N, C-alpha and C positions, 0 to 999 in steps of 0.2 A: 268295765267293758265299754260303757258309754263314753268315758273320757278318751279311751283308745280310738274309738270310731271318730270322735270329734277331732282328735289330733290328726288322724289320717285324712279327714276331709280338709282340715286346714292346710296340711301339707300338699294336698292335691291342688287346692286353689293357688298356693304359691308356685308350684311347678307349672300350672296352666299359664298364669300371667308371666312367669319367668320365660316361658317359651313362646308367648303370643306374638312377639316380634317376628318370629319365623313364619307365621301365617302371612304377614305382610310381605315377607321375602318371597314366599311361594306365589302370592297373588300378583305381585309386580313382575315376576318372571313369566307367569302363565297368561296374564291378561293380554300381553302384547302378541301372543300367538293368534288370537282371534281378532284383536283390534287392528292388527296390521293388514288384514284383508281389506279393510275399509280406509285405513290411514293412507295406504299407498295409492288409493284411488282419489282421495281428497287432495293429497299433496303431490300426486303424479310422480311417485318415487320409482327410480330405476333400482335394479337389484343391488347395486352398490350402496345406495342410500338406505334401502331396506335393512341391509346388513349393519350399517352404521347406527341407525335408529335403535335397532334391536340390541346390538352389542354394546352401545354406549353405557348401559346400566352397569356393565361389568368393569368398565374403567373407573367409574365412581366407587364400585364395590371394592376394587383393589386398593384405591386410595383410603377408603374408609377403614378397611381391615388393617392397613399399615399404621394408620393413625391411632386406631383403637387398641392395637396391640400394646402400645405404650400407655395409653390413657387407662386401660383396664387395671394396671397396677398402680396407677396414681389416684384416679378418681374413685375406683371401686367398680364392681360389676353392676350394681343397682343404678348408679348415676349414669353409667354408660348406656344401659337400656333405656332410661328416661331420655337421654339425648337422642337416641335412635327414633323414638316416638315423635319427637319434635321435627327431626329431619324428614321423616316419612311424611308427616302431615304437610310440610312445605312443598315437598316434591310432588305429592298427589295433586295438590291445588294447581301448581304450575303446569304439570303435564296435562291435566284435564282441560285447561284453558289455553294451551299453546296455539298461537296463531299461525305458526309455520314450522318447518322441520328443524330449523336451528334452535328455536326455544324448546321444542319437544326433546331434542337431543340433550340440551342443558338441564331440563327437568329430570330426565332419566339419569343423568349423572348424579343429580342430587338424590334420587331414589336409591341409586347405587351406593352412595355414602351410607344411607341407612342400612342397607343390606350388609355392607362391609362391617358395620359396627355390630350388628346382631350376630353375624357369622362368628365373631370372636367372642362377644360377651355372653351369649346364651349358652353355648356348650360348656364354657368355663363355669358359669354360674350354676348350672344344673349339676355338673360333676362335683363341684365343691360343696353343694348343699345336701346332695343325696347320700344316704348310707351305702356302704360298699355292696351289700347284698342285692340292692335294687338299682344300683347306679346305671347299669346298662339299660334297664327299662326307662328310667327317667331320661337318660340321654337320647333315647329314641324319640322322645317328645319333639325334639327339634325337627326331625324328618317328618313326623306325623303332622306338625303344624305346616311345614312347607308343602306337604302333599295336600293338606286341607285347603291351603291357600290357593294352590294351583287348581284344584277341583272347583273351588268357589269362583275363581276367575273364569273357568271354562263355562260354568253355569250362567254367570252374568253375561259372558260373551254371547252365549246362545240366545238368552232372553232379549238382548238388545240387537241381535243380528237382523231381524225383519226391518229395522229402521236404519241399521248401520251406524248407530250413534256411538262411536268409539270413545267420545269424551266421557259419557256416562259409564262406559265400561271401566275406564280408568278411575273415575271420581268416586265410585262406590267404596273404594278401599279407605276412604276417610273415616268410615264407621269403625272398623277395627283399630285404625290408627289412634283415634280419640279414646277408644276403650283401653288401649295399651297406655296411653298418656295418664289416664286416671288410675288404672290398676297398679302400675309399677310403683306409685307413691307408697302403697301399703306392703310392698315386699320387704323381707329382711335382707340385710347385706350378707355376703359370704362370710362364714365364721373364719375361714382361713385367711381372707383378706383383712378382717378385723384384728386377728392375732398379729399379723404381719405389721400392722399399723398401731400397735399398742392399745387396742380397745378389747382387752381380753374379757372384761365383765360382759360386754355385749355379745361377744362370741360364745361365752358359756351359756347365756340365756337362749340363744338361737340353737346351740347344740342340744340343749336339754329338751327341746321340742321335737327333735328328730331321732335321738338315741337314748338308751337307758341312762338314768341319772347317775348311776354308778360308773358309767363309762366315760363321762364328760372329762374328768381329770386326766385320764389316760389319753383321751383324744387330743386335749389341749397340749399335754406334754409331747405327744408325737409330732404335732404341728410345730412346736418350738424347736424340737430336735432337727426337723427338716429345714426350718428357716436358718437355724444357726450354721448349717453346713455350707451355705453359699449365699452370696449377695447378687441379686439379680441385675443384669445389664445386658446391653447388646453384645458386649464382649464375651459374656458367659455362653452365648449361643455356640461358640466355637471351642468351648472347654472340651477336652477329650472325652470326659464322661457324659457331657450333655449332647455333644454333636451327633451321635448315632440316633438319638430320639428325635432331634430336629430334622435330620435327613429323612427319617421314616415318616414323620408328620408331613413334610413338604411333598414327598413322592406319593403319599396316600392322596393328598389334595390334587395333585396333578393327574394321577391315574383316574381319580373320581370323575374328572371332567373329560379326559381324553377317551374314555370309554364311549362318550357321545351323548350323555343324558340330556344336556341343555339344547343340543340341536334338535332333539326329539321334542322337548318341551316347547321351545320357541317356534318350531316350524312344523309341528304335527298337522295343523290345519292346511299348511301349504303342501305338505306331502300327500295328504288325503285329497286335496283338490287336484294335485297332479295325477293321482290314480284315477280320478274321474268322478268324485263326489261333488255335489254342489257345495257352495260355501256354508249354507245353513246345516246341511247334513254332515259336513266335515266338522263343524263345530259341535254337532250333537255327538259324533263319534269321540271327540276328545273328552267329552264328559265321562264316557265309558273308560277311557284311559285313566282319568282322575279317580274314578271309583275303584278301579283295579289297584291303583297306587295306594289308596287309603287301606284297602283290605289287607294288602301284603305288608304295609307298614305296621298295622295292628298285629299281624302274625309275628313280625320281627319283635314287636314290643313283648310278646309273650314268650319268645324262645331265646332272645339274645343272652340272657343270663343263665340259660340252660345249655344250649348248643355251644356258646362261646363265640368270640369275635372272629378268630382266625378261620374257622371252618366255613362260616358264612361268607367271608370275603373270597376265599379260594373257589368255593363252589359257584358263587355268583359270577365271578369273572369268566369262568368257562362257559356258563349258560348264556351270558350276554354276548360273549364273543361268538358263540355258535349261532345265535339268532341274527347277528349282524352279518355273518358269513352267508346265511341263506338269503338275507336281504340284498347283499351285494350280488349274488348269483342271479337273483330275480331281476335286479335292476339292469345288470349288464346283458343278460340273455334275452329278456322279454321287454324290459322298460317298465316304468311305473304306470301301468295301464289298468283299465277296468277289467273285470272278469275274474277268473279263478286265481291268476297270479296276483291280482290286485288284492284279493281277500287274503291270500297267503302272506303278502307283505304286511298287511294290517295285523295278522297273527303274530308275525315277527316283532312288530312294534309293541304289541300287548306283552309278549313274553319278555322282551327287553325291559319294559317299564315295570312289570311285576317284579322281576328279579332284581332290578336296581333298588326298588323300594324295600325289598326284603333283606338286601345285603349291603351293598356299597353305600347307598343313599342313607341308610339308617346307621350303619356300624362305623363309617369312616370317622365322623366327628366324635363318636364315643371313644374310639381308640386314641385319636389325637389328644383329647382333653385328659385322658388317663395317663398316657406315657410321658407327657411333657412335665418337667420339674416345676414345682409351685413357684419359685422365684422368677422364672422366665416364661411361665405358662402363657400369660397374655401376649408378651412380645413374640414368642415363638409361633403361637397360633395365628397371630396377625401376619407373620411372615408366610406361613403356610397358606393362608387365605389369599395373599397377594398372588402367589403362584396359581392358586385355584381360579381366581378370576382372570388372570392373564391368559390362562389356557382356554377358559370360556370365551373370552373376547375373540381370540384368534379363530376358534372354531365357529362362533356365531357370525363373525364377519365374513368368512370364506364360504361357509356352507351354502347360502342361497345362490351364489354364483356357480358353485359346482353342481347344485341340484338343477338349476336352470339349464346347465349344459347337458343334462341327461346322463350323467356318468354314475356308475355304482362305486367309484373309487373311495369316496369317504366311508361307506359302509364296510368296504374291505379293510381299510385302515383300522376302523373300530374293532374288527375281528382280531387283527394282529395284536392290537393293544390289549384285548381281553386276555390273550395268551401271556403277554408280558406281565400283566397285572397278577396273574395267577403265580407266575415264577417269583415275582418280587415278594408277595405275601408269604408264600411257602417257605422262603429262605430267610427273610429279614424281619418279619413281624412276629412278635411274641404274644402269647395269650395273656390277657390281663383280667380274665373273668374271676370275680370273687375276691380280688385283692383290694386293700385299701390304697388310696393314692400314695400314702407314705411308704407302704410296702413296695409298690411299683417303683417309686423313686429310689429306695434303698437297694432294690435289685439291680436298677440301672447303674448305680454307683459301683456296686460290688462287681458286677460282670466286667465293666470297663476298667476298673482298677486291677482286676485279675488279668485282663487281656493285655494290659500295659507292662506286665512283669515279664 
């Protein structure tokens, strides 16, 4: 019994450091929400520059995810996470010392590179290391870390808000960046990647730490069968049997952003200030958003392997679409003002944030990392993340100008997208709960082989 508990603790440490880069992802996204209240005063930014400074991180993230998609299969998942830690550290130092908007934008591009790298490497790493029975739970650690990073950023923003020292708000992230840099050294490599690169003995050692010893041979044999079936390359992304999974992964990434989450994360303080809250109270309210996100991500961790992926995605899209529809009606009819309608708008934001954390925020990357074949998993997930961050960039750049114009149009668009996301998942996403990655891949091959006849 003691050895089992020790093994579980060891696995927990591996999963924690394997997902720690996502905390930096969340922090660097969340910190700009509060820091921007003071950056735009120091640098006298107009709405266009506010959008560019905020959204520049997504351009870097898109480039990072495209680059890491190929590197994940060449360097390995562990080395890629280590590279992300170095990139994050450099970006944090540069952003916190930026003397002007141009340097700040460049620094956030570097931070985006780090985000793009972990966006690809962490879901793959966790999916390939976790046993099938708990893979959904382990996969939710990515979102839990993102949510924790956003909450940490909101807390730091609030603590520094009396002085308005946005440089310290950004610079605090160097602590988890250095922790990741040290911790990743002790992580094991993905056994599936090791088998693929002829390092079977190492793969067996790692597998023996996470599954029963008598199952190791069968697991290695199953990985070999999967690898023998195809050779991974960019061209394989358009193979008839692979293409449906790639399309689903890409559309999941696009919908996850077009639902509107990052505009809420980036601009929550701005929205709250527009409603009538002071800057400091607005930042305090965002801490509440962060706490809600953590709570519902933990709930998702407990239920994702019980309820299943598909049900969470369909229900979530409808609830989020409904909350944005109410937000649009409030904004168009009454405007974002203080009073009863203002508090109702805040409630809509809370419902939206809670539901996203419970469903799309947690489940999307779990599904993507599960449905993509092993030999193209890194490349295909990198492609999906490019579309993810491209969607984020467009929304983040345009949203502040639309919000400044006092229109409820963006919230109405988010509501329509919620309905479209429901339809997409309902008819095109298959349930993957409880299946091994090899079983999911074999099912993908079989279905598309049969449909081609």
